[in-house]
N, C-alpha and C positions, 0 to 999 in steps of 0.2 A: 358151224353157222351156214345157213342156206342163203342163196341169192335167188329170190323168187320174183318172177314177173307177175304182177297182179293187173289183170284187165278190168275195165269198168271201175277203175279205182276211185272215181269221183261219185260213183253210185252207191247204193245202200250195201249190197253184198260185197262188192270189191273193196269199198272203204272199210267195212268191218273186218274183212280178211287182212287187209294191209295193216290196220291198227293192231290186230291180234299178233301178227308176225313181228311187227316192230317191237311190241311189248315183250316178246319172247327173245329179242336180241338178234333177229335175222335182218339181212339186207333186203330191202324191198324196192323193186323198180315199179313205180306206179304208172301204169299206162292209161292215157286218157286222150280223147279228142279235144279236151278243153283244159290245157295246162295252166290257163290263167284264171280258172274258176276258184272261188273261195275254198272249196273242198280240196283242191290241189294244193293251195297254200297251206292249209291245215296239215296235210300229209307231209309237206316239205318241212314244216316246223317240228314234226315228230321224227325227222331223219330220212324220209323216203326220197329216192331219186325219181323225180317226176319226168316222164318222157311223153312226147306227143306221138301218137300212132293212130291209125285208122284201119278198121277191119277191111275196108275196100282198097287199101293201099298196101299191097303185100311187102313192098320194099321197106315201108315204115315198121311193119311187124318184124321182119327179119332183123332190122337194126335193133329193135327193142329187146328181142330175144337172145341176141348174140352173147354167149358167155354165161348165160344164166343156168341155174340147176333145174328149176322147175317152174311151173306155170299154174296160176289160178285163172280159169277161163270162165267167163260169163258172157252169155249172148242175150240180146234184148229184142223181144218181139214188138214191144209197143213203141210207136214212133217210127217203126219200119214195118214192112210186111213180112209174112212168114217165110216166103221164099228167100227174102233178104237175110233173115235171121239164120236160116239153114246154110246159105252160101257163106255168110261171114263166119259162122262157127266152123265150117269145114275148112275155110281158108286159114283160120287161126290154128286149127289142129295140124294142117299141112305145114305151116310155118314152124310150129313147135317140133314136129317130127324132123323137118329138114335141119333144124338147129341142134338136133341130137339131145334134146332135153331128157332128163332122167325121170321125170314124173309130170303128168298133167292131172290136175284136179279140176273137173268140170262141174259146175253147178247146173242142175237141170230142174225138174219138178217132180214131186212125189207122184207115183203112179204113171209117169210119162211113158213107161215101158209096157203099159198094160192095154194098149189099144183103146184109149178113152174116147176117141173121137173129138177131143177138145183141140182145136187147131193149134194153139200155141204150145200144147204138150206134144203134139205130133211132130212139130218142127224141131223141138228139143230132142225128141227121140231119134230123129234123123242124124242130128249132130252126135249123139251118143254112139250110134252105130258106126259112124265114120271114125270116131275116136277109138273104138275097140279094134278097128281094122288098121289103125295107123302104125302099129308096131312100136309104140312108146308105152312104158308103164303108165297105167291110167287108174283113176278113181272117179266115180260119179257120185256126187252127193245130191240128193233130190229133196229139197225142202217142201214142207206142207204150205198151207196158206200163210201169208206174211202178216204178222201182227201190225207191222208198220203201216200197212194200208188203212188201218182203222183210225189213223191220225191224219188222214188226208182225204181228198176227193169227196165222193158223195156221202161217205160215212160221216165225215166232219161236218158237211153241210146239214145232215140230219141232226147231228148232236147239238147244233145251234138251237134247233127247235125241240130239244129234249127227246129226240127220237133216234133209236138205233135202227136205221133202215138197212135191212140185209135180206138178200133174195133166197132165204132158206126158212123152213119151218122152225118154230121156236124151240122144239125139243130135239132137233137133228144135230148130233155132235159133229164138230169139225176139228181136225188137228191143225195146230198153229205153231208158228215159230217166229221170233224176232230176228232181224238182220244180225244183231250182235252174236246170237248163238250160231247162226250160219257161219259167220266169220271165224268164230272160235273153233267150230268143228272142222272147217276147211284148213285152218292152221294146224290142227291136230293131225289131220290126214297128211298134210305136206311134211310135217315133222316126223311122222312114223310111216314112211313110204312102204317099208317091207310088210307092215301089218295091213295096210289099206290098199295096196296095189291089186288091181284086178277085181275090185269090189264095187258094187252099186248099192248105196244105202239111202233109203228114204229116211228123212229126219224131221222131227217135230219135238217141241218141248212141252206142249200142253194139249189137252182136248177139252173143248167147251161147246155147249149149245148156245145158239143166239140169245136165248132167255138168260143164261148165265152170264154171257158177255155183256148184255145190257145192264145187269145188276152190278157187275164189276166196274163197268165204265161209270155208272151212276155214283158208286162209292168213291172212285178216283176223282171225278169231276165235282162231286159234292152237291148233286141235285138229282131228282128223280128222272130216269130215262126209261122209256118203254121200247120194246122190240116191235118193229113193224115189218111184216114180210112183204118185200117188194115183189110184185108179180114178175115172173120170168119174161112174160110178153113185153113188159116195159124195158127190162134189161136188153132184150133182143133189139129194141128200137135204137139203143145206144151202141150195142156191140154183140154180134152173133157169137163171137169167140167167148166173151165173158158169160153170155147166156148158156152156152154149152158147158162151160166150166161149173157154173152154179147148178145146172141140171145134174151134172155128174156128182157134185158134192151131195146133192139131195137124194139121188137114187142109189148109186154105188157107195158113195162115201169115201173119205180119204183116210183109210185106217193106216196108222203108223204105230210102231211099238214104242210108245213114249216111255213106259216104265223100264223096258229093256235098255233103251238108250241112256236113260238117267243112271241106271245101275252100272252099265259097262263103260261109260265115258263121263264120270263125274267132273273131270277137269274142265269140261265145257262150261260149267256154271250155269246150267239151263235156267231160263227165266219162265216162270208161269205167266199166264195172261194177267194175273193180279199184279205180279212183280212189274211187268212191262207197263201196265196202265198207270201204276203208281209213280213210275219214273218220268212220265210225260209231263210237259209243262202245258197243261190243258188251258189255263187262262189265256196264255199267249196264243196258242193254236186257235182257240175259238174266237179270240178277238181279231186275229188276222183274217180268219175265214169270214167273219161278219162283215169286215170292211170290203172284202171282195164280192160279197153277196149282192 
């Protein structure tokens, strides 16, 4: 049985990783800045030991990591700036190295090691480099685009109006993954340290074009939905970072070996976009988005 510290435990990736580890019978220290959040209570009810820690408070990290076997590390660019993400990620790695942990699994982003020019990929790559130099057994898992983002934000706002608004051409494929599969893969890497140590793996569970996604969403929601290509110029007015990301998706593309991953790691229980869309409670999501509109 492992004793794993999971950072970002009240977020999507950390929460999914914590649940996968708990389901496999491991001890989980769920680290969060918000130990009173409903998501923290949910993890407690599953048996997690919830601890408060802050990436900007090294002493709190040292206390959270003491006596643990391994760490699931996630850094967040949104809600902070990129220099902050890099600094916090490096602090976390340093704390884990000082604690003598046996394995760090860091979640990054697919292609972040390829000089994409996407700001929040570049900051993750700086954390990856720091991790490789830290002298602790490491694994980097690098997820493709998050399916979970399609059930929130501007996508959800568009779906209220029967539009799948997405800043990519209708026929340009994009590799995708839901948080549950990221968590399952992270748990696998943590449980099979010898197999995964020293590896960086881009992960995705499906590949779909925006036209196909619109059709899948229409089937799941139960009404016609059309894809509308949002101009990159408009995205740029909201976020230079996101505009750079969508430009990369459209030009270079986010290729990940989905078939190979499904073949080599069937235990993950990979979800297709159709599987994921079918599992969402669209009526509740759309109703709540309409009231905020």
